[in-house]
PDBQT receptor file of N, H, CA, C and O in Angstrom, charges set to zero:
ATOM      1  N   VAL A   1     206.896  81.327 108.339  1.00  0.00    +0.000 N 
ATOM      2  CA  VAL A   1     206.586  80.341 107.338  1.00  0.00    +0.000 C 
ATOM      3  C   VAL A   1     205.124  79.913 107.533  1.00  0.00    +0.000 C 
ATOM      4  O   VAL A   1     204.717  79.547 108.635  1.00  0.00    +0.000 OA
ATOM      5  N   LYS A   2     204.347  79.965 106.453  1.00  0.00    +0.000 N 
ATOM      6  H   LYS A   2     204.678  80.263 105.557  1.00  0.00    +0.000 HD
ATOM      7  CA  LYS A   2     202.958  79.556 106.550  1.00  0.00    +0.000 C 
ATOM      8  C   LYS A   2     202.863  78.116 105.950  1.00  0.00    +0.000 C 
ATOM      9  O   LYS A   2     203.066  77.943 104.748  1.00  0.00    +0.000 OA
ATOM     10  N   PRO A   3     202.561  77.109 106.766  1.00  0.00    +0.000 N 
ATOM     11  CA  PRO A   3     202.395  75.794 106.118  1.00  0.00    +0.000 C 
ATOM     12  C   PRO A   3     201.099  75.663 105.413  1.00  0.00    +0.000 C 
ATOM     13  O   PRO A   3     200.139  76.358 105.747  1.00  0.00    +0.000 OA
ATOM     14  N   PHE A   4     201.031  74.793 104.444  1.00  0.00    +0.000 N 
ATOM     15  H   PHE A   4     201.811  74.228 104.172  1.00  0.00    +0.000 HD
ATOM     16  CA  PHE A   4     199.829  74.606 103.705  1.00  0.00    +0.000 C 
ATOM     17  C   PHE A   4     199.722  73.162 103.179  1.00  0.00    +0.000 C 
ATOM     18  O   PHE A   4     200.678  72.539 102.717  1.00  0.00    +0.000 OA
ATOM     19  N   PHE A   5     198.544  72.719 103.286  1.00  0.00    +0.000 N 
ATOM     20  H   PHE A   5     197.767  73.226 103.661  1.00  0.00    +0.000 HD
ATOM     21  CA  PHE A   5     198.270  71.258 102.685  1.00  0.00    +0.000 C 
ATOM     22  C   PHE A   5     197.036  71.324 101.909  1.00  0.00    +0.000 C 
ATOM     23  O   PHE A   5     196.028  71.862 102.367  1.00  0.00    +0.000 OA
ATOM     24  N   GLY A   6     197.084  70.778 100.712  1.00  0.00    +0.000 N 
ATOM     25  H   GLY A   6     197.903  70.341 100.341  1.00  0.00    +0.000 HD
ATOM     26  CA  GLY A   6     195.900  70.832  99.884  1.00  0.00    +0.000 C 
ATOM     27  C   GLY A   6     196.202  71.187  98.471  1.00  0.00    +0.000 C 
ATOM     28  O   GLY A   6     197.270  70.871  97.947  1.00  0.00    +0.000 OA
ATOM     29  N   ASP A   7     195.239  71.860  97.835  1.00  0.00    +0.000 N 
ATOM     30  H   ASP A   7     194.371  72.117  98.261  1.00  0.00    +0.000 HD
ATOM     31  CA  ASP A   7     195.296  72.164  96.358  1.00  0.00    +0.000 C 
ATOM     32  C   ASP A   7     196.385  73.259  96.175  1.00  0.00    +0.000 C 
ATOM     33  O   ASP A   7     196.306  74.289  96.843  1.00  0.00    +0.000 OA
ATOM     34  N   THR A   8     197.353  73.078  95.329  1.00  0.00    +0.000 N 
ATOM     35  H   THR A   8     197.417  72.241  94.786  1.00  0.00    +0.000 HD
ATOM     36  CA  THR A   8     198.396  74.023  95.087  1.00  0.00    +0.000 C 
ATOM     37  C   THR A   8     197.905  75.268  94.291  1.00  0.00    +0.000 C 
ATOM     38  O   THR A   8     198.601  76.282  94.247  1.00  0.00    +0.000 OA
ATOM     39  N   SER A   9     196.739  75.186  93.684  1.00  0.00    +0.000 N 
ATOM     40  H   SER A   9     196.174  74.362  93.721  1.00  0.00    +0.000 HD
ATOM     41  CA  SER A   9     196.231  76.378  93.005  1.00  0.00    +0.000 C 
ATOM     42  C   SER A   9     195.832  77.414  93.956  1.00  0.00    +0.000 C 
ATOM     43  O   SER A   9     195.863  78.590  93.594  1.00  0.00    +0.000 OA
ATOM     44  N   GLU A  10     195.430  77.068  95.234  1.00  0.00    +0.000 N 
ATOM     45  H   GLU A  10     195.406  76.113  95.528  1.00  0.00    +0.000 HD
ATOM     46  CA  GLU A  10     195.146  78.016  96.270  1.00  0.00    +0.000 C 
ATOM     47  C   GLU A  10     196.399  78.691  96.709  1.00  0.00    +0.000 C 
ATOM     48  O   GLU A  10     196.371  79.899  96.944  1.00  0.00    +0.000 OA
ATOM     49  N   ILE A  11     197.522  77.985  96.840  1.00  0.00    +0.000 N 
ATOM     50  H   ILE A  11     197.544  77.004  96.649  1.00  0.00    +0.000 HD
ATOM     51  CA  ILE A  11     198.766  78.513  97.171  1.00  0.00    +0.000 C 
ATOM     52  C   ILE A  11     199.152  79.562  96.128  1.00  0.00    +0.000 C 
ATOM     53  O   ILE A  11     199.556  80.665  96.495  1.00  0.00    +0.000 OA
ATOM     54  N   ALA A  12     199.035  79.239  94.824  1.00  0.00    +0.000 N 
ATOM     55  H   ALA A  12     198.707  78.343  94.526  1.00  0.00    +0.000 HD
ATOM     56  CA  ALA A  12     199.507  80.029  93.762  1.00  0.00    +0.000 C 
ATOM     57  C   ALA A  12     198.826  81.441  93.846  1.00  0.00    +0.000 C 
ATOM     58  O   ALA A  12     199.454  82.438  93.489  1.00  0.00    +0.000 OA
ATOM     59  N   HIS A  13     197.583  81.522  94.304  1.00  0.00    +0.000 N 
ATOM     60  H   HIS A  13     197.073  80.712  94.594  1.00  0.00    +0.000 HD
ATOM     61  CA  HIS A  13     196.847  82.783  94.315  1.00  0.00    +0.000 C 
ATOM     62  C   HIS A  13     196.849  83.455  95.694  1.00  0.00    +0.000 C 
ATOM     63  O   HIS A  13     196.095  84.403  95.914  1.00  0.00    +0.000 OA
ATOM     64  N   ASP A  14     197.631  83.007  96.563  1.00  0.00    +0.000 N 
ATOM     65  H   ASP A  14     198.243  82.237  96.384  1.00  0.00    +0.000 HD
ATOM     66  CA  ASP A  14     197.759  83.572  97.904  1.00  0.00    +0.000 C 
ATOM     67  C   ASP A  14     198.745  84.760  97.832  1.00  0.00    +0.000 C 
ATOM     68  O   ASP A  14     199.924  84.476  97.617  1.00  0.00    +0.000 OA
ATOM     69  N   PRO A  15     198.406  86.050  97.985  1.00  0.00    +0.000 N 
ATOM     70  CA  PRO A  15     199.294  87.070  97.864  1.00  0.00    +0.000 C 
ATOM     71  C   PRO A  15     200.366  87.157  98.991  1.00  0.00    +0.000 C 
ATOM     72  O   PRO A  15     201.330  87.910  98.853  1.00  0.00    +0.000 OA
ATOM     73  N   GLU A  16     200.212  86.428 100.050  1.00  0.00    +0.000 N 
ATOM     74  H   GLU A  16     199.429  85.816 100.162  1.00  0.00    +0.000 HD
ATOM     75  CA  GLU A  16     201.131  86.429 101.124  1.00  0.00    +0.000 C 
ATOM     76  C   GLU A  16     202.283  85.452 100.984  1.00  0.00    +0.000 C 
ATOM     77  O   GLU A  16     203.221  85.434 101.780  1.00  0.00    +0.000 OA
ATOM     78  N   ILE A  17     202.171  84.607  99.900  1.00  0.00    +0.000 N 
ATOM     79  H   ILE A  17     201.408  84.622  99.253  1.00  0.00    +0.000 HD
ATOM     80  CA  ILE A  17     203.145  83.592  99.604  1.00  0.00    +0.000 C 
ATOM     81  C   ILE A  17     204.035  83.991  98.426  1.00  0.00    +0.000 C 
ATOM     82  O   ILE A  17     203.578  84.126  97.291  1.00  0.00    +0.000 OA
ATOM     83  N   ASP A  18     205.299  84.173  98.728  1.00  0.00    +0.000 N 
ATOM     84  H   ASP A  18     205.671  84.064  99.650  1.00  0.00    +0.000 HD
ATOM     85  CA  ASP A  18     206.305  84.585  97.654  1.00  0.00    +0.000 C 
ATOM     86  C   ASP A  18     206.994  83.421  96.996  1.00  0.00    +0.000 C 
ATOM     87  O   ASP A  18     207.294  83.465  95.803  1.00  0.00    +0.000 OA
ATOM     88  N   MET A  19     207.235  82.427  97.722  1.00  0.00    +0.000 N 
ATOM     89  H   MET A  19     206.991  82.391  98.691  1.00  0.00    +0.000 HD
ATOM     90  CA  MET A  19     208.045  81.333  97.260  1.00  0.00    +0.000 C 
ATOM     91  C   MET A  19     207.384  79.958  97.765  1.00  0.00    +0.000 C 
ATOM     92  O   MET A  19     206.830  79.906  98.863  1.00  0.00    +0.000 OA
ATOM     93  N   VAL A  20     207.461  78.953  96.992  1.00  0.00    +0.000 N 
ATOM     94  H   VAL A  20     207.911  78.996  96.100  1.00  0.00    +0.000 HD
ATOM     95  CA  VAL A  20     206.860  77.592  97.309  1.00  0.00    +0.000 C 
ATOM     96  C   VAL A  20     207.969  76.580  97.247  1.00  0.00    +0.000 C 
ATOM     97  O   VAL A  20     208.745  76.526  96.294  1.00  0.00    +0.000 OA
ATOM     98  N   VAL A  21     208.023  75.783  98.282  1.00  0.00    +0.000 N 
ATOM     99  H   VAL A  21     207.392  75.827  99.057  1.00  0.00    +0.000 HD
ATOM    100  CA  VAL A  21     208.837  74.540  98.142  1.00  0.00    +0.000 C 
ATOM    101  C   VAL A  21     207.967  73.267  97.954  1.00  0.00    +0.000 C 
ATOM    102  O   VAL A  21     207.049  72.956  98.712  1.00  0.00    +0.000 OA
ATOM    103  N   VAL A  22     208.345  72.585  96.889  1.00  0.00    +0.000 N 
ATOM    104  H   VAL A  22     209.091  72.838  96.273  1.00  0.00    +0.000 HD
ATOM    105  CA  VAL A  22     207.535  71.415  96.508  1.00  0.00    +0.000 C 
ATOM    106  C   VAL A  22     208.442  70.206  96.675  1.00  0.00    +0.000 C 
ATOM    107  O   VAL A  22     209.511  70.117  96.072  1.00  0.00    +0.000 OA
ATOM    108  N   ALA A  23     207.968  69.242  97.543  1.00  0.00    +0.000 N 
ATOM    109  H   ALA A  23     207.099  69.314  98.034  1.00  0.00    +0.000 HD
ATOM    110  CA  ALA A  23     208.743  68.066  97.855  1.00  0.00    +0.000 C 
ATOM    111  C   ALA A  23     207.735  66.845  97.582  1.00  0.00    +0.000 C 
ATOM    112  O   ALA A  23     207.238  66.198  98.504  1.00  0.00    +0.000 OA
ATOM    113  N   VAL A  24     207.506  66.618  96.349  1.00  0.00    +0.000 N 
ATOM    114  H   VAL A  24     207.909  67.143  95.600  1.00  0.00    +0.000 HD
ATOM    115  CA  VAL A  24     206.702  65.383  95.968  1.00  0.00    +0.000 C 
ATOM    116  C   VAL A  24     207.501  64.557  94.926  1.00  0.00    +0.000 C 
ATOM    117  O   VAL A  24     208.432  65.075  94.310  1.00  0.00    +0.000 OA
ATOM    118  N   ASN A  25     207.148  63.335  94.744  1.00  0.00    +0.000 N 
ATOM    119  H   ASN A  25     206.392  62.914  95.245  1.00  0.00    +0.000 HD
ATOM    120  CA  ASN A  25     207.866  62.491  93.859  1.00  0.00    +0.000 C 
ATOM    121  C   ASN A  25     207.592  62.969  92.426  1.00  0.00    +0.000 C 
ATOM    122  O   ASN A  25     206.584  63.632  92.181  1.00  0.00    +0.000 OA
ATOM    123  N   ALA A  26     208.502  62.631  91.455  1.00  0.00    +0.000 N 
ATOM    124  H   ALA A  26     209.321  62.093  91.654  1.00  0.00    +0.000 HD
ATOM    125  CA  ALA A  26     208.489  63.170  90.167  1.00  0.00    +0.000 C 
ATOM    126  C   ALA A  26     207.179  62.917  89.402  1.00  0.00    +0.000 C 
ATOM    127  O   ALA A  26     206.837  63.798  88.614  1.00  0.00    +0.000 OA
ATOM    128  N   PRO A  27     206.435  61.872  89.527  1.00  0.00    +0.000 N 
ATOM    129  CA  PRO A  27     205.176  61.771  88.847  1.00  0.00    +0.000 C 
ATOM    130  C   PRO A  27     204.069  62.729  89.236  1.00  0.00    +0.000 C 
ATOM    131  O   PRO A  27     203.077  62.871  88.521  1.00  0.00    +0.000 OA
ATOM    132  N   TYR A  28     204.245  63.396  90.387  1.00  0.00    +0.000 N 
ATOM    133  H   TYR A  28     205.051  63.281  90.968  1.00  0.00    +0.000 HD
ATOM    134  CA  TYR A  28     203.293  64.301  90.866  1.00  0.00    +0.000 C 
ATOM    135  C   TYR A  28     203.704  65.811  90.714  1.00  0.00    +0.000 C 
ATOM    136  O   TYR A  28     202.934  66.735  90.974  1.00  0.00    +0.000 OA
ATOM    137  N   MET A  29     204.967  65.967  90.277  1.00  0.00    +0.000 N 
ATOM    138  H   MET A  29     205.593  65.216  90.066  1.00  0.00    +0.000 HD
ATOM    139  CA  MET A  29     205.595  67.292  90.244  1.00  0.00    +0.000 C 
ATOM    140  C   MET A  29     204.782  68.226  89.344  1.00  0.00    +0.000 C 
ATOM    141  O   MET A  29     204.467  69.338  89.769  1.00  0.00    +0.000 OA
ATOM    142  N   LYS A  30     204.431  67.824  88.127  1.00  0.00    +0.000 N 
ATOM    143  H   LYS A  30     204.686  66.921  87.782  1.00  0.00    +0.000 HD
ATOM    144  CA  LYS A  30     203.860  68.705  87.238  1.00  0.00    +0.000 C 
ATOM    145  C   LYS A  30     202.536  69.290  87.721  1.00  0.00    +0.000 C 
ATOM    146  O   LYS A  30     202.273  70.489  87.616  1.00  0.00    +0.000 OA
ATOM    147  N   LYS A  31     201.716  68.387  88.253  1.00  0.00    +0.000 N 
ATOM    148  H   LYS A  31     201.929  67.413  88.338  1.00  0.00    +0.000 HD
ATOM    149  CA  LYS A  31     200.383  68.778  88.751  1.00  0.00    +0.000 C 
ATOM    150  C   LYS A  31     200.493  69.706  89.971  1.00  0.00    +0.000 C 
ATOM    151  O   LYS A  31     199.689  70.622  90.147  1.00  0.00    +0.000 OA
ATOM    152  N   ALA A  32     201.507  69.445  90.807  1.00  0.00    +0.000 N 
ATOM    153  H   ALA A  32     202.160  68.701  90.664  1.00  0.00    +0.000 HD
ATOM    154  CA  ALA A  32     201.737  70.302  92.024  1.00  0.00    +0.000 C 
ATOM    155  C   ALA A  32     202.272  71.657  91.700  1.00  0.00    +0.000 C 
ATOM    156  O   ALA A  32     201.946  72.649  92.351  1.00  0.00    +0.000 OA
ATOM    157  N   LEU A  33     203.135  71.694  90.642  1.00  0.00    +0.000 N 
ATOM    158  H   LEU A  33     203.400  70.888  90.113  1.00  0.00    +0.000 HD
ATOM    159  CA  LEU A  33     203.868  72.922  90.410  1.00  0.00    +0.000 C 
ATOM    160  C   LEU A  33     203.298  73.903  89.326  1.00  0.00    +0.000 C 
ATOM    161  O   LEU A  33     203.458  75.120  89.424  1.00  0.00    +0.000 OA
ATOM    162  N   MET A  34     202.654  73.340  88.334  1.00  0.00    +0.000 N 
ATOM    163  H   MET A  34     202.523  72.351  88.254  1.00  0.00    +0.000 HD
ATOM    164  CA  MET A  34     202.166  74.226  87.284  1.00  0.00    +0.000 C 
ATOM    165  C   MET A  34     201.391  75.451  87.703  1.00  0.00    +0.000 C 
ATOM    166  O   MET A  34     201.647  76.524  87.156  1.00  0.00    +0.000 OA
ATOM    167  N   PRO A  35     200.426  75.364  88.671  1.00  0.00    +0.000 N 
ATOM    168  CA  PRO A  35     199.749  76.564  89.137  1.00  0.00    +0.000 C 
ATOM    169  C   PRO A  35     200.767  77.623  89.596  1.00  0.00    +0.000 C 
ATOM    170  O   PRO A  35     200.598  78.806  89.301  1.00  0.00    +0.000 OA
ATOM    171  N   GLU A  36     201.818  77.206  90.312  1.00  0.00    +0.000 N 
ATOM    172  H   GLU A  36     201.955  76.245  90.552  1.00  0.00    +0.000 HD
ATOM    173  CA  GLU A  36     202.799  78.174  90.848  1.00  0.00    +0.000 C 
ATOM    174  C   GLU A  36     203.547  78.873  89.693  1.00  0.00    +0.000 C 
ATOM    175  O   GLU A  36     203.770  80.082  89.738  1.00  0.00    +0.000 OA
ATOM    176  N   THR A  37     203.915  78.131  88.702  1.00  0.00    +0.000 N 
ATOM    177  H   THR A  37     203.733  77.149  88.666  1.00  0.00    +0.000 HD
ATOM    178  CA  THR A  37     204.589  78.684  87.523  1.00  0.00    +0.000 C 
ATOM    179  C   THR A  37     203.691  79.650  86.779  1.00  0.00    +0.000 C 
ATOM    180  O   THR A  37     204.132  80.723  86.368  1.00  0.00    +0.000 OA
ATOM    181  N   ASP A  38     202.435  79.277  86.603  1.00  0.00    +0.000 N 
ATOM    182  H   ASP A  38     202.077  78.405  86.937  1.00  0.00    +0.000 HD
ATOM    183  CA  ASP A  38     201.462  80.176  85.912  1.00  0.00    +0.000 C 
ATOM    184  C   ASP A  38     201.297  81.494  86.759  1.00  0.00    +0.000 C 
ATOM    185  O   ASP A  38     201.013  82.551  86.196  1.00  0.00    +0.000 OA
ATOM    186  N   ALA A  39     201.480  81.415  88.113  1.00  0.00    +0.000 N 
ATOM    187  H   ALA A  39     201.711  80.556  88.570  1.00  0.00    +0.000 HD
ATOM    188  CA  ALA A  39     201.249  82.539  88.842  1.00  0.00    +0.000 C 
ATOM    189  C   ALA A  39     202.561  83.377  89.092  1.00  0.00    +0.000 C 
ATOM    190  O   ALA A  39     202.608  84.373  89.814  1.00  0.00    +0.000 OA
ATOM    191  N   LYS A  40     203.639  82.823  88.382  1.00  0.00    +0.000 N 
ATOM    192  H   LYS A  40     203.600  82.013  87.796  1.00  0.00    +0.000 HD
ATOM    193  CA  LYS A  40     204.979  83.512  88.521  1.00  0.00    +0.000 C 
ATOM    194  C   LYS A  40     205.517  83.539  89.950  1.00  0.00    +0.000 C 
ATOM    195  O   LYS A  40     206.175  84.493  90.366  1.00  0.00    +0.000 OA
ATOM    196  N   LYS A  41     205.217  82.446  90.707  1.00  0.00    +0.000 N 
ATOM    197  H   LYS A  41     204.683  81.671  90.369  1.00  0.00    +0.000 HD
ATOM    198  CA  LYS A  41     205.798  82.337  92.076  1.00  0.00    +0.000 C 
ATOM    199  C   LYS A  41     207.205  81.704  91.868  1.00  0.00    +0.000 C 
ATOM    200  O   LYS A  41     207.463  80.934  90.943  1.00  0.00    +0.000 OA
ATOM    201  N   ASP A  42     208.064  82.095  92.797  1.00  0.00    +0.000 N 
ATOM    202  H   ASP A  42     207.854  82.721  93.549  1.00  0.00    +0.000 HD
ATOM    203  CA  ASP A  42     209.380  81.450  92.932  1.00  0.00    +0.000 C 
ATOM    204  C   ASP A  42     209.136  80.127  93.525  1.00  0.00    +0.000 C 
ATOM    205  O   ASP A  42     208.192  79.927  94.290  1.00  0.00    +0.000 OA
ATOM    206  N   PHE A  43     210.016  79.184  93.162  1.00  0.00    +0.000 N 
ATOM    207  H   PHE A  43     210.782  79.347  92.541  1.00  0.00    +0.000 HD
ATOM    208  CA  PHE A  43     209.851  77.788  93.735  1.00  0.00    +0.000 C 
ATOM    209  C   PHE A  43     211.180  77.060  93.855  1.00  0.00    +0.000 C 
ATOM    210  O   PHE A  43     212.126  77.349  93.122  1.00  0.00    +0.000 OA
ATOM    211  N   PHE A  44     211.245  76.101  94.795  1.00  0.00    +0.000 N 
ATOM    212  H   PHE A  44     210.477  75.867  95.390  1.00  0.00    +0.000 HD
ATOM    213  CA  PHE A  44     212.336  75.216  94.890  1.00  0.00    +0.000 C 
ATOM    214  C   PHE A  44     211.680  73.738  94.851  1.00  0.00    +0.000 C 
ATOM    215  O   PHE A  44     210.693  73.467  95.534  1.00  0.00    +0.000 OA
ATOM    216  N   ILE A  45     212.287  72.836  94.023  1.00  0.00    +0.000 N 
ATOM    217  H   ILE A  45     213.089  73.057  93.468  1.00  0.00    +0.000 HD
ATOM    218  CA  ILE A  45     211.820  71.577  93.929  1.00  0.00    +0.000 C 
ATOM    219  C   ILE A  45     212.910  70.602  94.469  1.00  0.00    +0.000 C 
ATOM    220  O   ILE A  45     214.095  70.756  94.174  1.00  0.00    +0.000 OA
ATOM    221  N   GLU A  46     212.495  69.652  95.225  1.00  0.00    +0.000 N 
ATOM    222  H   GLU A  46     211.532  69.527  95.465  1.00  0.00    +0.000 HD
ATOM    223  CA  GLU A  46     213.479  68.710  95.861  1.00  0.00    +0.000 C 
ATOM    224  C   GLU A  46     213.817  67.558  94.942  1.00  0.00    +0.000 C 
ATOM    225  O   GLU A  46     214.942  67.058  94.964  1.00  0.00    +0.000 OA
ATOM    226  N   TRP A  47     212.838  67.116  94.113  1.00  0.00    +0.000 N 
ATOM    227  H   TRP A  47     211.925  67.523  94.095  1.00  0.00    +0.000 HD
ATOM    228  CA  TRP A  47     213.032  65.949  93.276  1.00  0.00    +0.000 C 
ATOM    229  C   TRP A  47     213.235  66.475  91.809  1.00  0.00    +0.000 C 
ATOM    230  O   TRP A  47     213.022  67.658  91.547  1.00  0.00    +0.000 OA
ATOM    231  N   PRO A  48     213.652  65.576  90.859  1.00  0.00    +0.000 N 
ATOM    232  CA  PRO A  48     213.760  65.972  89.487  1.00  0.00    +0.000 C 
ATOM    233  C   PRO A  48     212.324  66.433  89.058  1.00  0.00    +0.000 C 
ATOM    234  O   PRO A  48     211.293  66.011  89.582  1.00  0.00    +0.000 OA
ATOM    235  N   ASN A  49     212.379  67.330  88.064  1.00  0.00    +0.000 N 
ATOM    236  H   ASN A  49     213.217  67.673  87.638  1.00  0.00    +0.000 HD
ATOM    237  CA  ASN A  49     211.069  67.929  87.634  1.00  0.00    +0.000 C 
ATOM    238  C   ASN A  49     210.261  67.001  86.748  1.00  0.00    +0.000 C 
ATOM    239  O   ASN A  49     209.228  67.420  86.226  1.00  0.00    +0.000 OA
ATOM    240  N   GLY A  50     210.668  65.803  86.560  1.00  0.00    +0.000 N 
ATOM    241  H   GLY A  50     211.507  65.462  86.984  1.00  0.00    +0.000 HD
ATOM    242  CA  GLY A  50     209.853  64.874  85.756  1.00  0.00    +0.000 C 
ATOM    243  C   GLY A  50     210.574  63.641  85.411  1.00  0.00    +0.000 C 
ATOM    244  O   GLY A  50     211.789  63.544  85.584  1.00  0.00    +0.000 OA
ATOM    245  N   ILE A  51     209.835  62.680  84.917  1.00  0.00    +0.000 N 
ATOM    246  H   ILE A  51     208.848  62.759  84.776  1.00  0.00    +0.000 HD
ATOM    247  CA  ILE A  51     210.460  61.477  84.501  1.00  0.00    +0.000 C 
ATOM    248  C   ILE A  51     210.431  61.235  82.999  1.00  0.00    +0.000 C 
ATOM    249  O   ILE A  51     210.795  60.165  82.512  1.00  0.00    +0.000 OA
ATOM    250  N   SER A  52     209.980  62.272  82.274  1.00  0.00    +0.000 N 
ATOM    251  H   SER A  52     209.684  63.142  82.670  1.00  0.00    +0.000 HD
ATOM    252  CA  SER A  52     209.886  62.205  80.817  1.00  0.00    +0.000 C 
ATOM    253  C   SER A  52     209.930  63.644  80.299  1.00  0.00    +0.000 C 
ATOM    254  O   SER A  52     209.697  64.584  81.059  1.00  0.00    +0.000 OA
ATOM    255  N   LEU A  53     210.228  63.819  79.004  1.00  0.00    +0.000 N 
ATOM    256  H   LEU A  53     210.417  63.055  78.386  1.00  0.00    +0.000 HD
ATOM    257  CA  LEU A  53     210.289  65.118  78.430  1.00  0.00    +0.000 C 
ATOM    258  C   LEU A  53     209.045  65.857  78.580  1.00  0.00    +0.000 C 
ATOM    259  O   LEU A  53     209.066  67.068  78.801  1.00  0.00    +0.000 OA
ATOM    260  N   ASP A  54     207.929  65.179  78.468  1.00  0.00    +0.000 N 
ATOM    261  H   ASP A  54     207.912  64.195  78.288  1.00  0.00    +0.000 HD
ATOM    262  CA  ASP A  54     206.599  65.891  78.589  1.00  0.00    +0.000 C 
ATOM    263  C   ASP A  54     206.504  66.476  80.003  1.00  0.00    +0.000 C 
ATOM    264  O   ASP A  54     206.138  67.641  80.157  1.00  0.00    +0.000 OA
ATOM    265  N   GLU A  55     206.821  65.702  81.018  1.00  0.00    +0.000 N 
ATOM    266  H   GLU A  55     207.118  64.755  80.892  1.00  0.00    +0.000 HD
ATOM    267  CA  GLU A  55     206.682  66.250  82.421  1.00  0.00    +0.000 C 
ATOM    268  C   GLU A  55     207.729  67.262  82.676  1.00  0.00    +0.000 C 
ATOM    269  O   GLU A  55     207.559  68.036  83.618  1.00  0.00    +0.000 OA
ATOM    270  N   ALA A  56     208.844  67.353  81.912  1.00  0.00    +0.000 N 
ATOM    271  H   ALA A  56     208.983  66.725  81.146  1.00  0.00    +0.000 HD
ATOM    272  CA  ALA A  56     209.874  68.315  82.205  1.00  0.00    +0.000 C 
ATOM    273  C   ALA A  56     209.499  69.682  81.655  1.00  0.00    +0.000 C 
ATOM    274  O   ALA A  56     210.298  70.618  81.682  1.00  0.00    +0.000 OA
ATOM    275  N   GLU A  57     208.307  69.779  81.171  1.00  0.00    +0.000 N 
ATOM    276  H   GLU A  57     207.658  69.019  81.149  1.00  0.00    +0.000 HD
ATOM    277  CA  GLU A  57     207.866  71.154  80.633  1.00  0.00    +0.000 C 
ATOM    278  C   GLU A  57     207.892  72.175  81.737  1.00  0.00    +0.000 C 
ATOM    279  O   GLU A  57     207.789  73.365  81.441  1.00  0.00    +0.000 OA
ATOM    280  N   ILE A  58     208.017  71.804  82.954  1.00  0.00    +0.000 N 
ATOM    281  H   ILE A  58     208.100  70.837  83.194  1.00  0.00    +0.000 HD
ATOM    282  CA  ILE A  58     207.996  72.741  84.067  1.00  0.00    +0.000 C 
ATOM    283  C   ILE A  58     209.149  73.725  83.926  1.00  0.00    +0.000 C 
ATOM    284  O   ILE A  58     209.030  74.888  84.312  1.00  0.00    +0.000 OA
ATOM    285  N   ALA A  59     210.248  73.264  83.381  1.00  0.00    +0.000 N 
ATOM    286  H   ALA A  59     210.345  72.319  83.067  1.00  0.00    +0.000 HD
ATOM    287  CA  ALA A  59     211.413  74.146  83.126  1.00  0.00    +0.000 C 
ATOM    288  C   ALA A  59     211.042  75.208  82.141  1.00  0.00    +0.000 C 
ATOM    289  O   ALA A  59     211.428  76.359  82.347  1.00  0.00    +0.000 OA
ATOM    290  N   ASP A  60     210.338  74.923  81.103  1.00  0.00    +0.000 N 
ATOM    291  H   ASP A  60     210.025  73.989  80.935  1.00  0.00    +0.000 HD
ATOM    292  CA  ASP A  60     209.862  75.921  80.062  1.00  0.00    +0.000 C 
ATOM    293  C   ASP A  60     208.877  76.829  80.691  1.00  0.00    +0.000 C 
ATOM    294  O   ASP A  60     208.922  78.036  80.454  1.00  0.00    +0.000 OA
ATOM    295  N   ALA A  61     207.991  76.315  81.481  1.00  0.00    +0.000 N 
ATOM    296  H   ALA A  61     207.955  75.335  81.674  1.00  0.00    +0.000 HD
ATOM    297  CA  ALA A  61     206.886  77.164  82.062  1.00  0.00    +0.000 C 
ATOM    298  C   ALA A  61     207.470  78.246  83.083  1.00  0.00    +0.000 C 
ATOM    299  O   ALA A  61     206.947  79.344  83.273  1.00  0.00    +0.000 OA
ATOM    300  N   ALA A  62     208.598  77.793  83.697  1.00  0.00    +0.000 N 
ATOM    301  H   ALA A  62     209.023  76.901  83.542  1.00  0.00    +0.000 HD
ATOM    302  CA  ALA A  62     209.193  78.704  84.672  1.00  0.00    +0.000 C 
ATOM    303  C   ALA A  62     209.928  79.897  84.107  1.00  0.00    +0.000 C 
ATOM    304  O   ALA A  62     210.251  80.846  84.821  1.00  0.00    +0.000 OA
ATOM    305  N   ARG A  63     210.194  79.833  82.773  1.00  0.00    +0.000 N 
ATOM    306  H   ARG A  63     209.931  79.062  82.192  1.00  0.00    +0.000 HD
ATOM    307  CA  ARG A  63     211.061  80.938  82.153  1.00  0.00    +0.000 C 
ATOM    308  C   ARG A  63     210.260  82.222  81.973  1.00  0.00    +0.000 C 
ATOM    309  O   ARG A  63     210.794  83.220  81.489  1.00  0.00    +0.000 OA
TER     310      ARG A  63
């Protein structure tokens, strides 16, 4: 397991990383996870994917 702290867009473009676990509060989920969905990375989220319909667009982006 390769730990990482910082900008999630760097994680999204790392070819050694296949899956990302995101454990941030709902208001930060979209910003943290959208680079991974754009890069087609698999992911697991610990919190709900948003607190509004707008923030819940993560589900659509992951399809």
